[in-house]
C-alpha positions in Angstrom: -60.2 42.8 -3.2 -60.7 42.5 0.6 -62.9 39.2 -0.4 -59.7 38.1 -2.6 -57.4 38.4 1.3 -60.1 36.2 2.8 -60.2 33.5 0.3 -56.1 33.3 0.4 -56.1 33.0 4.1 -58.7 30.1 4.1 -56.8 28.7 1.6 -53.4 28.7 3.3 -55.6 27.4 6.3 -57.0 24.4 4.8 -53.7 23.9 3.4 -51.9 23.6 6.5 -54.4 21.7 8.2 -54.6 18.6 5.5 -50.8 18.6 5.8 -50.7 18.5 9.4 -53.8 15.8 9.1 -51.6 13.9 6.8 -48.6 13.4 9.0 -51.0 12.8 12.0 -52.8 9.8 9.7 -49.3 8.4 8.8 -47.8 8.4 12.4 -50.5 8.5 15.0 -53.6 7.8 13.4 -52.3 3.6 13.0 -51.6 3.5 16.7 -55.1 4.8 17.8 -56.7 2.0 15.8 -54.8 -0.5 18.0 -56.0 1.6 21.4 -59.2 1.1 19.9 -59.4 -2.1 19.5 -58.6 -2.8 23.8 -61.9 -3.7 24.7 -61.8 -6.3 22.1 -59.0 -7.8 24.0 -60.7 -7.5 27.2 -63.5 -9.3 26.0 -61.3 -12.1 24.2 -59.4 -12.5 27.5 -62.9 -12.7 29.5 -64.0 -15.3 27.7 -61.7 -17.8 27.5 -59.5 -17.0 31.1 -62.0 -19.1 33.2 -60.9 -22.2 31.6 -57.3 -21.7 31.7 -56.6 -24.3 34.6 -53.1 -24.6 36.3 -50.8 -24.9 32.8 -52.8 -22.2 30.8 -52.5 -19.6 33.5 -48.6 -20.7 33.7 -48.1 -20.4 30.2 -50.2 -16.8 30.3 -47.9 -15.6 33.0 -44.5 -17.0 31.3 -45.6 -15.3 27.4 -46.7 -12.2 29.6 -42.9 -12.0 31.2 -41.5 -12.8 27.4 -43.5 -10.1 26.2 -42.2 -7.6 28.5 -38.9 -9.0 28.4 -38.3 -8.1 24.9 -39.7 -4.8 24.9 -37.6 -4.4 27.6 -34.5 -5.5 25.9 -35.5 -3.5 22.7 -35.5 -0.6 24.8 -32.2 -0.9 26.6 -31.1 -2.0 23.1 -32.3 1.5 21.6 -30.9 3.1 24.6 -27.3 1.3 24.2 -27.2 2.4 20.6 -28.4 6.1 21.1 -26.0 6.6 23.7 -23.1 4.7 21.6 -23.9 7.2 19.1 -23.8 10.5 20.9 -20.8 9.3 22.4 -18.7 8.9 19.0 -20.3 11.9 17.5 -18.9 13.8 20.8 -15.7 12.2 20.3 -15.6 12.7 16.3 -16.4 16.5 17.3 -13.5 16.4 19.9 -11.0 15.3 17.1 -12.1 17.8 14.6 -11.5 20.3 17.2 -8.5 19.1 18.3 -6.9 18.4 15.2 -7.8 21.7 13.8 -6.2 23.5 16.8 -3.4 21.3 16.3 -3.4 22.8 12.4 -3.4 26.6 13.8 -1.0 26.0 16.5 1.5 24.2 13.3 0.8 27.3 11.4 1.4 29.9 14.3 4.5 28.4 15.0 5.4 28.4 11.3 4.7 32.2 11.1 7.0 32.8 14.4 10.0 30.8 12.9 9.8 32.8 10.0 9.4 36.1 11.7 12.3 35.4 13.6 14.2 34.2 10.2 13.8 37.9 9.1 14.3 39.8 12.1 17.4 38.2 12.5 18.4 39.0 8.7 17.8 42.6 9.1 19.8 42.6 12.1 22.7 41.1 10.8 22.5 43.3 7.7 22.3 46.6 10.0 25.4 45.4 11.5 26.7 44.9 8.1 27.7 41.1 8.7 27.3 38.7 6.6 25.5 35.5 8.6 26.9 32.0 6.8 23.5 30.7 7.4 21.8 33.4 5.6 23.8 33.7 2.0 22.2 34.3 -1.3 21.0 30.3 -2.1 19.5 29.9 1.4 17.5 33.3 1.4 16.2 32.0 -1.8 15.3 28.7 -0.1 14.0 30.8 2.7 11.8 32.9 0.4 10.7 29.8 -2.0 9.3 28.1 1.5 6.9 31.2 2.4 5.8 31.5 -1.1 5.6 27.6 -2.2 2.9 25.4 -1.0 5.7 22.2 -1.2 8.3 23.7 0.9 10.7 20.3 0.8 10.1 19.7 -2.7 10.9 23.3 -3.7 14.1 23.0 -1.3 15.0 20.2 -4.0 14.3 22.3 -6.6 16.9 24.7 -5.3 19.1 21.5 -4.2 19.7 20.4 -7.7 19.5 23.4 -9.2 23.2 23.4 -10.6 23.4 19.2 -10.3 24.7 17.2 -13.3 22.8 14.3 -13.7 24.5 12.8 -16.7 26.2 9.4 -15.9 28.5 8.0 -18.5 28.1 4.4 -19.5 30.5 1.8 -18.5 32.0 0.5 -21.3 31.7 -3.5 -21.8 29.8 -4.0 -18.6 27.4 -7.0 -18.4 24.4 -8.4 -16.1 26.5 -11.1 -15.0 29.4 -8.4 -13.8 26.7 -6.6 -12.2 25.6 -9.3 -10.3 29.0 -10.2 -9.6 30.3 -6.7 -8.5 27.3 -6.2 -6.1 27.5 -9.3 -4.3 31.2 -8.5 -3.7 31.0 -5.1 -2.7 28.4 -5.9 0.0 30.9 -8.4 1.3 34.0 -6.5 1.1 32.8 -3.0 2.3 29.3 -3.6 4.4 30.2 -7.1 5.5 26.6 -8.2 4.5 27.1 -11.7 2.5 24.2 -13.0 -0.1 24.8 -16.2 -2.4 25.1 -15.5 -6.0 21.3 -17.1 -6.9 19.7 -14.3 -4.6 21.7 -11.3 -6.4 20.6 -13.1 -9.7 16.7 -13.1 -8.5 16.9 -9.5 -7.1 18.1 -7.9 -10.4 15.9 -10.4 -12.7 13.5 -8.7 -10.3 14.4 -5.0 -10.8 14.0 -6.3 -14.9 10.4 -7.4 -13.8 8.7 -5.2 -11.5 8.9 -1.7 -9.9 8.4 -3.3 -6.3 10.3 -5.6 -4.7 9.1 -7.3 -1.4 11.7 -8.9 0.8 10.4 -11.0 3.2 11.4 -13.9 6.1 12.1 -13.9 10.0 13.6 -10.9 11.3 17.2 -10.5 11.1 18.2 -12.1 8.1 19.2 -9.0 6.1 16.1 -7.9 4.2 16.7 -4.2 5.0 20.5 -4.4 4.5 19.8 -5.8 0.9 18.3 -2.6 -0.2 20.6 -0.5 1.7 23.3 -2.2 0.3 22.1 -1.5 -3.4 21.6 2.7 -2.7 25.8 1.8 -1.6 26.5 0.2 -4.6 24.8 2.7 -6.7 26.3 5.5 -4.9 22.8 7.3 -3.7 21.3 6.1 -0.3 18.4 4.4 -0.5 15.5 6.2 1.2 13.8 4.2 4.4 10.7 4.8 5.4 9.0 3.1 8.4 5.5 2.0 7.8 3.2 2.5 10.9 0.5 0.2 11.8 -2.2 3.3 11.6 -1.7 3.7 7.7 -4.8 3.2 6.4 -4.8 5.6 3.4 -2.4 7.1 0.6 -2.3 10.3 3.0 0.3 8.7 5.4 2.7 7.6 2.5 2.2 11.0 0.5 1.6 13.2 3.1 -1.8 16.0 3.1 -2.4 19.5 2.2 -3.0 21.8 5.3 -6.2 24.1 4.8 -4.7 26.2 7.6 -0.9 26.7 6.6 -1.5 26.4 3.2 0.9 24.1 2.6 1.3 20.6 2.0 2.6 18.4 4.7 5.4 16.2 2.8 6.4 13.3 4.0 10.1 11.6 3.8 8.7 9.4 1.2 7.1 12.1 -1.1 10.8 13.9 -0.9 12.4 10.8 -2.0 10.1 10.3 -4.7 10.5 13.8 -6.0 14.0 13.6 -5.9 14.3 10.9 -8.1 13.3 12.7 -10.9 16.4 15.2 -10.8 18.6 11.7 -10.8 19.5 9.4 -13.5 20.9 6.8 -11.5 18.9 4.3 -9.8 16.9 5.8 -6.3 15.7 3.0 -4.0 12.9 3.6 -1.4 12.5 1.3 1.1 9.3 0.7 2.8 10.4 -1.0 6.0 8.2 -3.5 7.7 5.3 -2.8 5.0 3.0 -5.2 6.4 2.6 -3.8 9.6 -0.4 -2.2 7.9 -2.7 -3.2 4.7 -0.5 -2.4 1.4 -3.7 -2.5 -0.6 -4.9 0.4 1.4 -2.0 2.8 1.4 -0.4 1.9 -1.5 -3.0 1.2 -3.4 -2.9 4.2 -5.7 1.1 2.9 -6.9 0.0 -0.7 -7.6 -2.8 1.1 -9.9 -0.9 3.1 -12.0 1.9 1.2 -12.4 -0.1 -1.4 -14.1 -0.5 0.8 -17.0 1.3 0.3 -20.0 2.1 4.1 -20.8 4.5 5.4 -18.4 3.9 8.5 -19.5 0.7 8.0 -17.9 2.4 7.1 -14.3 1.1 10.0 -12.9 -0.1 10.3 -8.9 -2.2 13.6 -8.2 -1.2 15.3 -4.9 -3.3 18.3 -5.1 -6.2 19.1 -7.3 -5.6 23.0 -7.6 -2.4 24.4 -9.5 0.1 27.3 -8.3 3.2 29.0 -10.2 5.1 28.7 -7.1 4.5 24.9 -7.2 7.7 22.6 -8.0 9.1 22.6 -10.9 8.7 18.7 -11.4 4.8 18.8 -10.0 2.5 19.7 -13.0 -1.2 20.6 -12.5 -0.9 19.1 -9.2 0.4 15.6 -10.4 3.6 14.1 -10.0 4.7 11.6 -12.4 6.6 8.5 -11.1 10.2 8.1 -12.7 11.6 5.6 -14.0 14.8 4.9 -12.2 12.5 4.3 -9.0 12.6 0.8 -7.3 10.2 0.2 -4.5 12.0 -2.3 -1.9 9.0 -3.7 0.9 10.5 -5.9 3.6 8.0 -8.1 5.6 8.4 -10.3 8.5 5.8 -12.9 8.8 4.8 -12.8 12.5 1.0 -12.8 14.2 1.9 -8.6 14.4 1.5 -8.0 10.9 -0.9 -8.7 8.3 -0.9 -11.0 5.5 0.0 -9.7 1.8 -2.7 -10.5 -0.4 -2.8 -11.7 -3.7 -3.2 -8.2 -5.5 0.2 -7.4 -4.3 2.1 -10.6 -4.6 0.9 -10.5 -8.3 2.4 -7.0 -9.1 5.4 -7.7 -7.2 8.7 -9.9 -7.3 9.3 -11.6 -3.9 12.6 -12.8 -2.1 12.2 -14.9 0.7 14.7 -15.0 3.3 14.9 -18.0 6.1 18.8 -17.7 7.4 21.7 -15.4 7.5 24.3 -15.7 4.9 27.3 -17.6 5.2 30.6 -15.3 5.2 33.3 -15.8 2.7 36.3 -13.7 1.5 35.8 -11.1 -1.0 38.3 -8.9 -2.6 37.9 -5.3 -2.1 34.9 -4.0 -4.4 34.8 -0.9 -5.2 31.2 0.9 -5.6 29.6 1.8 -9.3 28.6 4.8 -10.9 26.1 3.5 -13.2 22.5 5.3 -14.7 19.4 3.9 -15.0 19.3 3.9 -18.6 22.7 1.7 -18.6 21.0 -1.1 -16.6 17.5 -1.2 -18.6 19.4 -1.5 -21.7 21.1 -4.3 -20.4 17.7 -5.7 -19.4 16.7 -5.1 -22.9 19.4 -6.6 -24.7 19.0 -9.7 -22.1 15.3 -10.1 -23.3 16.5 -9.9 -26.9 19.6 -12.2 -26.5 17.8 -15.1 -24.2 14.2 -15.1 -24.7 12.4 -18.4 -23.4 12.4 -21.4 -25.4 9.8 -22.5 -27.1 10.5 -25.9 -25.2 10.0 -24.5 -21.6 6.9 -22.5 -22.8 5.1 -25.5 -23.6 6.0 -27.5 -20.6 4.9 -24.7 -18.6 1.4 -24.7 -20.9 1.6 -28.0 -19.6 1.8 -27.7 -15.9 -0.4 -24.7 -16.2 -3.3 -27.3 -17.6 -2.0 -29.9 -14.7 -2.9 -27.1 -11.6 -6.1 -26.0 -13.3 -7.6 -29.6 -13.2 -5.9 -30.5 -10.0 -5.9 -27.3 -8.0 -8.5 -25.0 -9.9 -5.9 -22.4 -9.8 -4.4 -20.8 -12.9 -1.1 -18.6 -14.0 -3.2 -15.6 -15.7 -1.5 -13.2 -18.1 0.0 -11.2 -15.8 2.1 -13.8 -14.7 3.2 -15.0 -18.3 3.8 -11.6 -18.9 6.7 -11.3 -16.1 8.0 -14.8 -16.7 8.7 -13.6 -20.3 10.8 -11.0 -18.3 12.1 -12.4 -15.1 13.8 -15.5 -17.3 15.7 -13.8 -20.0 17.2 -11.0 -17.2 17.8 -14.3 -15.2 19.8 -15.9 -17.7 21.6 -12.5 -18.6 22.4 -12.8 -14.7 24.0 -15.8 -15.4 21.5 -18.3 -14.1 19.9 -21.4 -16.1 16.5 -21.0 -17.5 15.2 -24.3 -15.7 15.7 -22.4 -12.2 14.2 -19.1 -13.4 11.4 -20.9 -14.1 11.5 -22.7 -11.0 11.7 -19.2 -9.0 8.5 -17.6 -11.2 6.4 -21.4 -10.2 7.2 -20.8 -6.7 6.6 -17.5 -6.0 3.7 -16.8 -8.3 1.7 -20.4 -8.4 2.8 -21.9 -5.0 2.5 -19.3 -2.6 -1.5 -19.5 -3.6 -1.5 -22.4 -2.5 -1.4 -21.3 1.0 -4.9 -20.4 0.8 -6.5 -24.1 -0.1 -7.0 -26.7 2.5 -3.8 -28.4 1.9 -4.8 -31.1 4.2 -7.5 -32.5 2.0 -4.8 -32.2 -1.4 -2.0 -34.5 -0.4 -2.1 -36.7 -3.2 -2.7 -33.9 -5.5 0.9 -32.1 -4.0 2.2 -35.7 -4.6 1.2 -35.9 -8.1 2.3 -31.9 -8.7 6.0 -33.3 -7.3 5.9 -36.4 -9.6 4.7 -34.2 -12.6 7.5 -31.4 -12.1 10.1 -34.3 -12.6 8.5 -35.6 -15.7 8.4 -32.7 -17.3 11.9 -31.2 -16.5 13.6 -33.9 -14.6 14.7 -35.1 -11.4 16.8 -32.6 -9.7 15.5 -29.7 -11.0 12.8 -27.2 -10.0 14.5 -27.5 -6.1 13.0 -24.2 -4.7 9.1 -25.9 -6.1 10.0 -29.6 -4.7 10.8 -27.9 -1.2 8.0 -25.3 -0.9 5.6 -28.5 -1.4 7.4 -30.7 0.9 6.9 -28.1 3.3 3.5 -27.4 2.8 3.1 -31.6 3.1 4.8 -31.5 6.6 2.3 -28.9 7.9 -0.6 -30.4 6.7 0.5 -33.5 8.4 
């Protein structure tokens, strides 16, 4: 038996000896061969150094200095990298520690406030008094806040517990009347002045996409248009200010705090959730949306709203389920309600990011380049109109005013021309939007050709900004001529204006 243990000891000893030798040969061994050849280097130097001459010694010293300099630079570079890494790692640790400390303090503050409210309630009850701030409904909300991971959304549940969301239809109401009433309402009650053309484009855009981009110079009424729309439908728009630091969806929706065991809900999420209880149009405004990259923080919405089945428009808030979650959050997911319209305002200046084609392709963009001109408008009341009725008006327009075959043929010819001259194609998404926008635009009282002009300018000509138009002056001139040839002179005013501006900028 003792022989076996002797065998085992020698086996283990030999294994670790071989394992250590393997690492030695792998890492240190190659360098010992270099050191062993130092004598050869000296022999070569002794053989040729006597015959160097002045230039030979000059280059010998120069190359030696260069090699030493390169080694020194490499060593200094490694030193800087190590120093930078240590500094970065330390700052990240400091950030994590600070974040944990803030979360812990928030949790302690939350607990202290809850305890204060509880003690206050006991004191009031002991005195036989009734605090108006602690009625039954408030008490239920306080309990909900303590138990629910979503305090603000649970509060919305209580707020809308007895809410009657039914909105009767307005008889014989038309899209054209909707346009005129909103324009007169904005002018008479809010002193906001927009052209009929702009309002037609607005409602046709709402019929086409859930995302409207209002861009242009500051002070031209972009945010005011979305604000006025909320007032017109008697449900105020929720205005959420985008911050330059926004980089992902948590900035928009919030995040789950592991310390407080609560979800830090944003105003955007509260407005989104509130819309699930309502049947009118809900407007959410991302003010100055291009202060940060839209395709970063709004990416999930852009993707989800591309799904053909609206029952799959789910946004995941949290990956676990709780019985205390808000009523309209199912398995941690919230279904984007169809009555939501997202508006994004965008200033075009050096402080903002360029809006990418991915965003433009999925949205409808309105451009504001001057202030509205005041006009006399009779006093007009807002409307109490359901989203379903507005949607039915759009559906009727799709049926009653389909895009004519002649327009589609000319559009196809224009598509081929743009592909040949500019290597840009319209794509299926744009064609689908065209077949929604133009009928709705006609239903709002506009002309079919003007609707096509809007789509061509905003969906195709915008892409020309990424081209080197200085080398495409002749082609742009040919495009102007082609539009006149296909649709007649005096038409496509937006497109001609845009092309002429490109030519001026490239001059």
